[in-house]
C-alpha positions as CSV (number, residue, x, y, z in Angstrom):
1,M,157.6,-11.6,90.9
2,D,159.4,-9.8,88.0
3,L,158.1,-8.6,84.7
4,Y,159.1,-10.4,81.5
5,V,158.3,-10.1,77.8
6,I,157.8,-13.3,75.9
7,L,158.3,-13.3,72.1
8,R,156.4,-16.0,70.2
9,R,157.1,-15.5,66.4
10,S,154.7,-17.2,63.9
11,G,153.4,-19.4,66.7
12,W,150.0,-20.1,65.2
13,A,148.7,-20.8,61.8
14,S,145.5,-18.7,62.4
15,A,143.8,-16.4,64.8
16,A,141.5,-19.3,65.8
17,A,144.5,-21.5,66.8
18,L,145.8,-18.5,68.9
19,E,142.4,-18.3,70.6
20,E,142.6,-22.0,71.5
21,A,146.1,-21.5,72.8
22,A,145.0,-18.6,74.9
23,A,142.3,-20.7,76.6
24,R,144.9,-23.4,77.4
25,S,147.3,-20.7,78.7
26,T,144.5,-19.3,81.0
27,R,143.7,-22.8,82.4
28,V,147.3,-23.7,83.1
29,G,148.0,-20.2,84.5
30,E,145.1,-20.5,87.0
31,D,147.0,-23.5,88.5
32,M,150.3,-21.7,88.6
33,S,149.1,-18.3,89.8
34,D,151.8,-18.1,92.5
35,D,154.5,-18.4,89.8
36,V,153.1,-17.0,86.6
37,R,150.6,-14.3,85.8
38,W,149.7,-13.4,82.2
39,I,149.2,-9.6,82.0
40,R,148.6,-8.9,78.3
41,S,149.6,-9.8,74.8
42,Y,149.9,-8.0,71.5
43,V,149.1,-10.2,68.5
44,L,151.5,-9.8,65.5
45,D,150.4,-10.2,61.9
46,E,153.3,-12.4,60.6
47,G,151.9,-12.6,57.1
48,A,150.2,-15.4,55.1
49,G,147.6,-15.7,57.9
50,T,150.0,-16.7,60.7
51,V,150.1,-14.8,63.9
52,G,152.7,-14.4,66.7
53,T,152.6,-12.6,70.0
54,V,154.5,-10.4,72.3
55,C,153.3,-11.2,75.8
56,L,153.8,-9.5,79.1
57,Y,154.0,-11.8,82.2
58,E,154.8,-11.5,85.8
59,A,156.7,-14.6,86.9
60,S,158.9,-15.9,89.7
61,S,161.5,-16.9,87.0
62,P,162.1,-17.5,83.3
63,E,162.0,-21.2,84.2
64,A,158.4,-20.8,85.5
65,I,157.4,-19.2,82.2
66,R,159.0,-22.1,80.3
67,R,157.1,-24.6,82.5
68,H,153.8,-22.8,81.9
69,A,154.5,-22.7,78.2
70,E,155.3,-26.4,78.1
71,L,152.2,-27.3,80.1
72,A,150.0,-25.1,77.8
73,D,151.7,-26.2,74.6
74,L,152.9,-22.7,73.7
75,P,156.0,-21.8,71.8
76,V,158.6,-19.6,73.4
77,D,161.2,-17.9,71.2
78,E,162.7,-15.5,73.7
79,I,162.1,-14.4,77.3
80,I,163.4,-10.9,78.1
81,P,163.4,-9.4,81.6
82,V,161.7,-5.9,81.7
83,A,164.1,-3.3,83.1
84,S,161.6,-0.5,83.4
85,T,158.3,0.8,82.1
86,L,157.7,4.1,80.2
87,I,154.2,5.1,79.5
88,V,153.8,7.8,76.9
89,R,150.1,7.3,76.2
90,P,147.6,4.7,77.4
91,D,147.0,1.7,75.2
92,P,144.7,2.4,72.2
93,A,141.4,0.6,71.9
94,A,141.9,-3.1,71.4
95,A,142.0,-4.4,67.8
96,T,140.2,-7.6,67.0
97,V,142.2,-10.6,65.9
């Protein structure tokens, strides 16, 4: 599997809606674990209470990511293959949504 970044801009009207979407994504992902693995997401404050995400996934293909998103009812604005990883510092403590 390869690494991909998925950009989802202003995908949810609230943090609560994002939490519901994350639960759907997890359920669908469990059935697709040979093709798609959600690694982590960063939640974006898009203003006016809306949130978006930048998500890191392992996947067999961009098509598998799109299939997962469709089944979990998730938006997908862009899928970008990860060419390499540079780690300068470990991730800071997680912020709450």
